[in-house]
NUNU-5458 format. One record per residue (C-alpha): x, y, z; residue in three letters. Coordinates in pm, whole numbers, plus 32768, in hexadecimal, padded with zeros to 4 digits. Layout:
<sites>
XYZAla;...
</sites>
This chain:
<sites>
826DB3A0B862Unk;82FFB245B891Unk;824FB169B98AUnk;831BB108BABEUnk;82C5AF96BA93Unk;8361AF96B939Unk;849CB03EB9BAUnk;84B2AF49BADCUnk;848CAE1DB9F3Unk;8596AEA2B907Unk;8681AEE5BA2DUnk;8650AD85BAB7Unk;8690ACE8B961Unk;87CAADB9B932Unk;8842AD65BA91Unk;880AABF2BA51Unk;88CBABFEB90BUnk;89E9ACBEB9ADUnk;89F5ABC5BACDUnk;8A07AA9BB9E2Unk;8B12AB42B90DUnk;8BD9ABA8BA3FUnk;8BCDAA47BACAUnk;8C42A9B6B97EUnk;8D59AABBB969Unk;8DDAAA71BAC6Unk;8DAFA8F8BAB5Unk;8E33A8ADB956Unk;8FABA8CEB99FUnk;8F95A7B5BAA1Unk;8F3BA6C9B985Unk;9033A756B883Unk;8F1CA7FDB7BFUnk;8F17A956B71FUnk;8E62AA35B81EUnk;8E10AB50B72BUnk;8D76AA64B62DUnk;8C9BA9B2B72AUnk;8C30AAF3B7D6Unk;8BC4AB82B686Unk;8B0BAA41B62AUnk;8A60AA3FB77DUnk;89F5ABABB75CUnk;898BABBDB5EEUnk;88DDAA6AB5DCUnk;87F4AA74B70AUnk;87DCA936B7DBUnk;884AA84DB6C3Unk;89A8A8E7B6B8Unk;89D5A8C6B82FUnk;895FA75DB832Unk;8A43A714B709Unk;8B62A798B7DEUnk;8AFAA6C0B906Unk;8AE6A586B82FUnk;8C32A5CFB783Unk;8CD3A60FB8D4Unk;8C55A4C2B958Unk;8CF5A414B82DUnk;8E44A4ABB88DUnk;8E26A45EB9FEUnk;8F3FA379BA6DUnk;8EC8A227BAE8Unk;8F72A1D6BC34Unk;8F46A060BBF6Unk;8FFBA076BAAAUnk;9161A0E5BAE7Unk;9208A155B9A1Unk;934FA09EB9E9Unk;929D9F55BA31Unk;91A99F74B910Unk;927A9EC2B808Unk;933A9DC9B8DEUnk;92909C9BB83FUnk;92739D42B6EAUnk;91839E42B658Unk;90529D5BB667Unk;8FAE9C90B779Unk;8FA39B22B71EUnk;8E7C9A49B77DUnk;8EC79910B848Unk;8E58982FB72AUnk;8F6098CFB646Unk;907C98E6B742Unk;913797BAB6B1Unk;91279838B548Unk;926798A0B497Unk;929E9A16B4A3Unk;92BD9AEAB36CUnk;94129B53B2F0Unk;94589CB7B35CUnk;95AA9CDBB2A9Unk;958A9CCAB12BUnk;96EC9C41B107Unk;96A39B30B201Unk;95909A8EB132Unk;96269AC1AFD7Unk;95DD9964AF56Unk;96C49892B027Unk;96A0977AB11FUnk;96889825B26FUnk;970996FAB332Unk;984996BBB26AUnk;987C9811B1D0Unk;989B977FB06FUnk;980A984FAF58Unk;973997BAAE42Unk;97FC97B1ACFFUnk;972C97B6ABC2Unk;
</sites>
């Protein structure tokens, strides 16, 4: 006969795994993540899979201080104050094709 303590422990472990998988399944769509994948990872890889989901979810969490439309207003990189007066890189390959940028004359070789 199986001892009741063993059955209780197994039931608690199974309930914990199902709770973590259920939470991942219900929470994943809010972060544009695959709910089935993360529920399976949370269930079949005990504790580590659920914490992997939590950490991955935090990486996808939108930052309210960082609005997507305002992110690249000054360019893709933040410039330190000491470099603010430096000349910017050429973003258009035709624009910097070997000519004088002030007069527009091309170098003839």
